[in-house]
N, C-alpha and C positions, 0 to 999 in steps of 0.2 A: 784372823785367827792363826795360830801356829800350825805350820804344815811341814815340820821337819821330817816326819815319818813319810816315806815315799809311797807306801801302798794304799793310800786312802781313796784314790779316785782314778778312773780311766783317763788316759790321755785323749784329748779331743783335738781335731784339726792339727795333727802332728806336722811339724815343720818338714819341708822336703829334704833337708840335709840330715844325714844319719849321725848317730852317736858313734864316735870312734872308740873302740875298745881294745886296749892292750891285752891280747888274748894269751900272751905268754907270761903275764905277771900274776903272782899270787902263789900261795902254798898248794892250791888245787888246780893250777893251770896245766893244760889249756881246757880241761873238761868243764870246770866251773864257769869261766867266762863264756865259753861257747853255749853251755846249757842256759845260763842266765840271759844271754842275748836272744836265744830262741824263745824263751819264756816272754821276754819283753816284746818281741815281735808278734808272737802268736796271741798273747793275751791283751796287749795294749796297742798293737800296730806301730811300734817304734822301729824305724829302720836303723840297722846297725852295720858298721864296717868293722870286721874283726881283723886285727893286725897281728901277724905272726907267720910261722912256717906253714906254708900251704899244705905240705904233706901231712902235718900233724892236725890241721884244722878241718880239712875237707872231709875225712871219714866221720868226724864228729857231727857234722851238720846233716849229712844224708840228703834225702829228697823230700823232707817234710814240707808242711804247708807254709812254713816261714821262710822257705828258700829264697823267694823273691825279695824279702826284706833283709836278709842276712847275707852280706857279701864278704869276701876275703881280699885283703891286700897283703901280699907277701912281704915278709921281713925276715931275713935269714938268721938274725942274731938276737940274743937276749942279754940283759944285765942281771947278774946273779946277786943274791942278797948279801953276799960276803964282799962284794967289790966296792971300791971307793967310787962314790957316785959321780962326781964331776969328771974324774979321769975317764971313767967308762963311757959316759955320755959324749965326751969330746972325741974319744978315739973310735967309737963304734957307731958309725953313722947308719949301719944296717940294723941296729937294735930296734926291737918292736916299739919301745916307748919313744925313741927318737923319730922313727918313721911316723908314728901316730901324731906327734906334735907337728911335724912337717905337713901332714895332711890337713890338720886343723889350720895351720898358718896359711896354707894355700886356698882355704875356703872350701875344702871337700868334706867338711863335717861341721856340726854345731857345737860339739864338746868332745873332750877326751876323758875316758874312764880307765883307771888302772888300779889293780890290787898288788902291784909289784913293789919293788924297792922304792920306798917313799922318797928317800934322798935323791934317787935317780929321776923320779917323776918331777920333783921340784927343780932339779938342775936342768932337765930337758925343757921344762916349761919356761924357765928364765932365759936359757940360752937360745932356744929356737922360737919362742913366742915374743920374748921381751916383756918388760914391765909397763904397767899403766903409767901415765904421766904423774910425776910427783911421788911415786911409790918406789922406795929404795929396796924394800924386801917384801915378798908376799907373805901371807899368813894362812895357816890351815885352820878353818873354822868348823868347830864340832858342836852339835846340839847336846845339851846336858839336861836331863829330865828334872822336873821339880815336883814338889808336893801339890802345887796348884794346878797341875795338869797342863802347864805350858812348858816351853823350852827356854833355856838360857844358851846363848851362843858364846862359846869359849874360843878366843883367838889370842894367841897362836898356840896350836896344839902339837907343834913339832917341826914346823918348816925352818925356823931360825932359832937356834938355842941360845945365842949370845947377842941379842939385839942392842941397838942404841935407843935412848928414850924417845926420840922423834919417830922411830919406826913404829913404836907402839901406838902413837897418835895416828899415824897413817893407817895402821891396821884397824883402829877403831872407826875411822871414816869408812873403810871398806865394809866392816861388819854392820855399821848402821845402815849403809845402802842395801846390804843383803836383807837385813831385818825388815826394811821398808818394802822391798819388792817381793820377797818370798813369804814373809810372815804377816805382811800388812800392818806393821806397827809404825804409825806416822812419826813418832818422836821417841825412838828407843832409848831407854835409860842405860847408861854405861857405868860400869864399875871397874876398878883396878884391883887385881888380886894381890893381897898383902897379908902379913901376919898380925895386922891390927887395923882398926878403923881410923885411927888418928892419922892425919896427913904426914906426920913426921916418922911414922912406922915404915918398916921395910928397908931393903938394901938401897944402895945409891941409885940403881936403875929405877926402882919403884918410886923413890922420893922425887927424882927429877921428872919422871913420866907423869907423876901426880900433878905437878905444877903446870906442865904442858897441856894436860887434859883439861884442867880448869880453864886455862886460857882459850883452848880450842872449842870447848863444848859448853862452857858456862853451866847453867842449872841442869842441863841434860846429863852432866857428869855427876854421878851420885857419890863419888869418893871411893875410898878403899872398901873392899869386900873380903872377908875372911873365908877360907875354904868351906867351913861348916855352914856358912850362911847361904851358899849357892843353891842347895836343894829347896830352900824356902822361896826362891825366886824374887829377891828384892830388886834385881835389875834384869834387863833383857840381854845385855852383853857383858862379858867379863874379859878384860884384856890382861895378858900376861906374856912373859917370854916363852919361847917354844919348849925349853927344857922343863920349866915348871908346869906348863900346860899339859905336856905329854905325861909327866908323872901323875898329875891330877887325874887325867882320864884313865890311865892304866890302873891307878889305885881304885878308882870307882868301878872299873870292870872286875877287879878282884873282890871288892866288897859285895858287888851284885852276885857273883858266883858263890861267895860264902853264904849269903842270905838264902840263896836257892838250896844249897846243900843242907844248911841247918834246918830250914823248914821241912825239907823232904825227909830228913832223918827223924825229926820230931813227930811228924804226922804218921810215920810208919812204926813208931815205937810200941804202940798198944792197939788193941782192936778198936777201941773207941776213938782214938786219935786218927786211925786209918779211916774210920767211917766219916769223921769230921773232914778229913782230907778229901774224900770223894765229893762231899757237899761243897767244899770251898774250891775245888780244882778249877772250874771255869773262871771264877773271879781272880784267883791267884795267877792263872795262866795269862789272863788279859793284862793284869798289872805288871807281871814280870816281863812281858813283851816290850813294855816301854823302856826297860833297861837293856834290851838286846840290840847290839849294834847292827844286827842283820836287818832290822826294820827300817833304818834310815840308809843303809847300804853304803853310800859314799858321801864324802864331805868335800866342800869346795875349797880349792886353793885360790884365795882371793888376792888380786893384785897383779896378775899376769894378763897379757893381751889375748884372752880367750878363756872359755869355760873349761876348767880342769877339775875333775872329781877324783879323789883318792879313796879307794875302798880298803877295808881291813885286809891284811895279808891272809887271814884265815877264812876269807869269804867263800861261802859255798854258792851254788847256783842261785838260790833264793836271794842272798845278799847282793850278788852281782846284778840280778834283775832289778832290785831296788835301787842300786847305784845308777844303773842306766836310766831308770825312770826319773830319779832325782835330777840327773843331768838334762834329760829331755824337757822336764817341767821348767827348769831354770832357763833353758834356751827359749822355750815358748813364752815365758814371762818377760823376756827381754832383759834379763839380769845383767848380761855383759854390757849392753848399750847403756844401761843406767849407771853402772860402775865407771864406765869410760867417761860419761858425762860429768859425774860428780868429782872424779879425780882430776879431770881437765880443769874444772872450775877451781878446785883446791890448789892445783899447781900454779894457776894464774895469780892466785893471791899470795903465794909463798914469796918470801924475800930471798935475795941472793945469798944471805948468810947461811942458809941451810945447805949450801953446796958442799961444805966440809964433811957432811954426813954421807956423801955418795961414795960407793965403793964397788969394786968388781965382785963377781961371784966367788972368786978364789979367796977373797979376804974373809 
């Protein structure tokens, strides 16, 4: 079954390695990452290493019961949201996100979680961890709710805004591996986001990617999917470029907020609608939680040599706790080893003609 929402069950037999958290990333850092780490440690027994300025983090931890599970690794610098990501990551080796990636690369943690500058997280992951074999660009995979109670995995939701067609195929391979390991779907159905169902619809990128996906996945590729079809869940994975995917998710966030406001205003308009609102409140709250990004916390950056989870920049302590849990569960499930195995097999089958698609991060 689908388990994109992180808060469903307690972690059992937690791995010895901690989840590494960029404690200086996010709109509410360092308070939210620290509080989220303490919640994950106290409630679920997840060990956490907080990376950031020790003088800012130490007073927030205190001497609570989670002290032995929450450690600090000093990093003197940060990457601001207004900075150019690649340049900042290259020049600032003491930045918290860079130090976090180096800790993961050296085997001192099982995953990295950050709510900071997403461009910097992607750049630091690629530059300091490297990419899995046969993967030219990573993809950010985000669960999208459906009317059927399941989730659709949208990839890419912002890591690469101007990809090449073969990169979308590689990201589909990664997303299929994630769906198998984390959601338990043996043969996930894959769709390509377009403005029409016909194969000839879409821009040049979509049309070329469509042909490659047919060749790579055969009947497992369900063809083009239009945006309005996604909530009905016709497929398990939707592939798109990072610009389109990011717009899709941000539009969905705005629509969800609009629905909440409209319902709230309508139910408070009259005494009888207010009474109805009281009766419906538990059901409405439960359903609206499925549209709240805080409940899945963080989403995986698939395609780099390590588990990296990116949380929403507005994440509060609860959302950060959920992101840490999502990363811990993925580590416990062996997600990275599975992705490493399938990409190694995919790379072995690739022909040398794909070499012209390789490029450096600066491109």
